[in-house]
C-alpha positions, -999 to +999 in steps of 0.1 A: +073-294-224+078-276-192+104-248-195+137-257-176+150-230-152+186-227-136+188-204-108+224-199-097+216-170-072+220-168-035+183-170-025+166-181+009+144-209+011+114-182+010+129-166-019+131-199-038+094-210-028+082-176-040+101-179-074+086-215-079+051-201-069+051-174-096+054-198-126+046-231-112+046-247-147+083-244-150+109-268-134+134-249-114+168-264-105+186-244-080+226-247-079+256-226-070+275-204-096+308-221-084+298-258-087+271-258-111+274-290-133+275-289-172+246-311-174+223-285-156+236-256-180+226-277-211+192-285-200+182-253-188+159-231-213+164-202-190+194-194-166+193-168-138+226-162-122+262-160-136+273-192-144+307-197-160+311-184-197+327-216-207+298-235-196+268-213-208+284-211-243+279-247-248+242-242-246+227-233-279+191-235-272+192-211-245+160-186-245+167-162-217+198-151-195+192-131-164+225-118-152+228-107-118+253-079-128+243-044-143+269-052-172+270-086-182+297-076-207+316-109-208+280-128-217+277-100-247+308-112-266+298-131-298+293-168-296+287-168-257+250-167-260+226-179-288+215-151-312+180-156-302+185-151-266+171-126-244+195-107-222+183-091-192+205-074-164+202-062-126+201-023-134+184-006-106+191-035-080+223-022-063+218+017-065+204+020-027+225-007-011+258+002-027+254+042-025+244+038+011+277+016+017+299+041-001+285+070+020+289+049+051+327+047+039+329+083+031+316+095+065+343+072+081+370+088+062+357+124+062+353+121+103+383+097+110+357+071+125+381+043+114+409+059+132+390+065+162+379+029+162+411+017+163+424+038+188+394+027+209+403-011+203+440-003+213+429+014+245+447+046+230+429+075+246+451+106+242+437+132+217+438+132+180+449+163+170+442+167+133+411+182+126+382+160+107+370+174+074+333+186+072+309+166+045+287+197+042+306+221+018+327+195+006+331+193-032+325+157-045+334+144-078+312+115-088+327+097-117+299+075-131+262+087-130+242+054-135+222+041-108+248+039-085+266+070-088+232+089-091+220+074-058+254+084-041+253+117-056+216+123-042+226+113-008+261+134-008+240+168-020+215+159+009+242+161+034+251+196+019+281+186-004+287+203-040+286+175-063+299+173-099+289+142-119+307+128-147+294+106-174+311+089-203+291+112-228+266+142-220+241+149-245+238+185-257+210+203-240+204+173-214+190+185-184+215+186-152+200+168-120+190+192-093+216+172-070+244+182-092+262+216-099+268+201-134+273+171-154+301+169-178+316+142-200+347+118-193+368+136-217+368+169-194+375+148-162+409+162-159+398+200-160+374+189-128+405+178-109+424+204-088+462+196-081+446+176-050+414+161-045+402+153-009+379+128-022+371+110-054+343+089-057+342+064-087+311+045-093+325+031-123+361+020-127+383+044-149+419+050-148+419+068-118+410+043-093+384+022-078+357+034-053+371+058-029+405+078-028+412+098+004+440+117-014+449+119-053+477+137-072+463+144-104+494+131-124+493+098-106+480+066-122+464+046-095 
């Protein structure tokens, strides 16, 4: 009996054809995450893509689940997947794309590019008197040093920023990446924050915010 593969990923026709050609003896069904029917979920031996938890938990023979998230935490709750099910994630798939997006946003904020864009759209040509902030020589605190955070830290360092990384924990004696001044554990995050921070980059959501905060008061909870 051929394996049944349910693919709930936003793939192009060319990508679908390449996937089918890679394992021609398998039967592939392509669906949308939001509208995939329960019958297709129950038939699948392999599922690629984050189908709703309330559906996938009813498949008791699933052999392999490929998440399109780096952290498929909701699928790892006991009882959601069969014990024998292999789980793989998308770690490493987003580091380049997301870190470049973060870099673009950071540059836009540092150099007031969004303000200039809005003024141009409004046909306002009077001078903007406030001074833009430099990237070279700035201090970046990167909270979360996984694939995305590390990729961003490397790019910030390449532009001349001084980067301090924050991990959930740091092993004693672990080498510091050459693109960071130091890497500290999450428990020491407050010590790395002065009273005001020009830019706080969070590659993982902690209590301080989300992606990029242009100004942050230490005592505030964002």
